[in-house]
N, C-alpha and C positions, 0 to 999 in steps of 0.2 A: 050500690054502684052498677049502672047499666052497661050493656055491651059497648055502646057508643063511647061512653066515658073510658072504658077500659082500652079500647082501640086508640082513643086520643092519647091516653097516658103512655101506652107502649110507643106510639109514634113520637111523642115528645121525648121519651127517654133515649131512643135511638138518635134522634137529631141532636139532642143536647149533649149526649155522651160523645158523639162524633166530633163535637167542637174542640175537645181536648187535643185530639190528634192534629186537626187542621191548625190550631193555635200553636202547637209545638213546632210545626213546619214553618209558620210564619215568624215566630220570634227568634228562630235560629238564623234567619235571613234578613231581618228588618227590625228597626226600633219598635218595641212593644207598645208603648203608649201612643206614638204617632200613628202606627198601623191601626190600632184599635179605635182611635179618634176618627180616622178616615172611614173605617168600616161602619161606625155608628152613623156617620154623616150620610154614607151611601144607603145603608139600611133604612135610616129614618126618612130620608127623602122618597125612597121607593115605597115605604109603607104609607106615607102621607098621600102620595100619588094614588095608591090603590084605594085609600080611604075616600079621597075626593071623588074618584070614579064610582065608588059605591054610594055616593050621596051623603057621606058622613060629615059631621060639622066640627068646626074648630071650637064651637061654644061648649065648653065643659063647665060642670059645676065647680064650686069652690073646693068641695071634697075631692072631686076628680083631679083637679089641678094639683092639690096638695099630695095626694097619693101618687100621681104621675111623676111629680118631681122627686119624691122619696124613692120611688122604684127606679127612676133613671139614674139617680146618684148612687143608691146602694147596690143595685144589681150591675148596672153598666160600668159606671166609673170605678167603683170600689171592688166589687166581687170579680168582674172580668179583668179590670185593670191590674189587681193584685195577682190574679192567676197568670196573666200574660207575663208579668215581670217574673213571677216564680218559675214559670216553665222555660226560662232561659237556663236554669240550673237543675231543675228536677224533671223527671219523666212525666209524660202525659198520663200514664196509668196511675201514678201516685196522686197527681192532682185530682183525677176522677174518684179515687178511693176516698180522699179527704172530703170531696164535695158530697159524697154519699151520706155524710153525717149530718147534713142540713136538716132533715126531718126531725132528728133528735133535739136539735137546737130549737126548732120551732115548737116542738112539744114542751120543752123545758121553759121556754119564754111564755107560752100560753098558760102554763101551770103557775109560774111565779107572778106574772104581771096581768094576765087576763082572767085569772081565777078559775080556769078550767080544772075540773077534777078528773083524776084517773083512778082506775082500779089498781090493786097491788101488782097486777101483771104489767101495768105501764111503768111503774117505778123499777121493776126487775128489768124491763126492756131498756130503760135509760142507763142503768148500771151495766147492762151487757154491751151497750153501745160504746160507753166510755172504755171498757175493758177492751173491746175489739180495736178501737182507734189506737189505744195504747200499744197493743200488740204490733200493729202495723207500723206505728211511728217508731217503736223500739227496733224492730227489725230493719227498717230503712235507714235509720241513723246509725246503726251498727255497721251497715254495709256502705256507708259513706254518703248518704243522701244529705243535701245541703239543708241545714236547720233553718237558715233564714228563708229559703224557698218554702219550706214546710210552714213556717210561721205566717208567711204572706198568704198561703192558701187557707190556713185556719181563719185569719182575718177576713178573707173573702167569704168564707162560709158564714160567719156572723152577719156580714153585710147582706148576703143573700137571704138569710132568715128574716131580717128586718123588712126586706123588699117583699117577701112572700106574705108576710102578715099584713102588709099595707096594700097589696094589690087588689084585694076584694073591694075596697072602697073606690078604686079607680074605675071599675067596670059596671057599677050599679046603674049608671044612666046611659049605657050603650056607647056608641062611637068607639068600638074596641080597636079597630085597626088604626084609627087616628091616635088613640092613646099609645099604641105600640110604637108608632112613628115618632110621637112627641117625646116619649121617654128616652128614645134612642138619641134624639137631638140634645136632650138634656145631658146624657152621658158624654156625648161628643164635645159639647160646650165646656164641660168640666175638665176633660182630658187634654184639649188642645193647648191651653197655657202651660200645663205640666210638660207636655211633649216638646213644645217649642223652647221652653226654658231649661230643661234638663237632659235632653237627648240630642245625639248627633245623627244627622240624616245620612245614613249609610245603608244601602240596600244591596244585597246579593241577588240580583234579578235572575229568575229561572222560571221555567214553565210550572214547576211544582209550587213555587210561591204564588204565581198568578192564579192557578187552579184553587189552591187552598184559600186565598183571599176571597175570590168570587164565591166559592162554596160557603165560606163563613158569612159573607154578607147576606146571601139569599136563604140558606137553610137554617143554621142556628140563629142568624141575625133577625130574619123576618118570620119564617115559617114556624120555628120552634117557639119563639116568643108569643106569637099569635095563638098557637095551640095551647100554650101554657095559661095565658090569660083566660081563654074560653074554658079551659078545664077547671081552673080555680073558681070561676064564676058559676060553673055547673055543679061541682061537687064540694066546694069549699077548700080552704088552704090546707086543712088537716088531711083530708083524703088525698088531695092532689100531691101533697108532699111525699105520700107513700111511694110514688113512682120514681123518686130520686134514689130509692134503694137499688134500682136497676143500673144506676150510673157506673158503679165499679165493674159490673158484669159486662155491659156494652163497652164502657170505656177502655177496660183492659183488653177486651177482645179486639176492638178496632185498632188500638195502638199496637198490639201484637201482630196483627195482620199487615198493617201499613208501615209500622215503624220498627218491627222486630224487637219490641220491648218485652223483656221476660217478666214473669210473675213467680215469686218465691212461695215456698210452702207456708211460711208465717203470714205472707199476704193473703193467701187463700183462707187460712184459718181466721185471720182478723176479719176479712170481708164476710165470711159466713156468720161470725158472732155479731157483727154490726147489722147484717140483714135481719138476723133473727130479732135483735133488739128493736129495730125500726118496726118490723111487723108486730111485735108485741105491743109497742107503744101505740101504734095506730089502731090496733084492734081493741085495746083498752079504752082509748079515747072515743072511738066510734060507738062503742057499746055502752059508754058511761052515761 
C-alpha cells in the first residue's frame, strides 16, 4: 500500500466518519428518509455535472450498470437509510462504532462465498471482532440504548458489505465520477416513494440543519464516495475496507466535539478489540 493510498484512506475515514454527526443533527430536525432522498438527488446531480465537465460518458458497460445499481441500493438506500432512521433514537458515536464492523463482514463473506483463504490469524481476528462488538452492544443495551436502532445499524452494515464487494466491478471501465452520481440517483429513486408514503413533512429549520445538510451533500455525499471508489479500484476491497476501522475513532471524536456525546469504558475496550480483530483479518488476508 503506497503513501497516496494511505492518504486517500485517511481522508476517506475522516469524511465518512463525520457523516454520523451531521446525520444526527439532520434527523433530529427533519424526516430521515425524505432528507436523505433529497441529499442523494442533490449530490447525484452535482456529481454528474462534474463528470460531464470532465468529459465522462453515460455509456457504461453492463457490468458497470449492474454494480452501480447494487451499490446505489445497498449503500445509499439501505445502509444510509437504515442509519438515518436509527440515529433518531441512538447516538452518532454508537452508529459509527457499529459501522466499524463492516470489514469483518466483508472478510467473512469473502471467505464463505468467494473462496478466499485466511491464515489462523484471520480466524482469530474474526472471533475478536465478534467479541468486541458483543461487548459494545451489551454495554449500550444495559445503559438504555434502543435495540431497534442498533438492529437497524447492523442491517445497514450488512448492506454496506454487499456494496463494497460489488463496487470493484463498477469502476473497471472508468467514468468514476459518473458512476458516483448515478448510484446516488439510484438511492434517491428508491427512497422517495418510502419517504412520501410513510413520513410526515415536518422540519425544525435552523442554521445548524442547513449547514449539516449542505456539508452532508458535498463532503460525505460526493467527496468521500468519490475517494472511496478510487481507493477500492486502487488497492482492492479488502485493503480499502481496512480504513473503516478508523470510523469509531474519528466518529466518536467528532461526535464528542460537536455533540458532546460521551464514550464509556466498555465502549473503549470493545473498540480496541474490534480494531485489533480488523487488523488481524486484513493482515491475514493480504499475506495469504
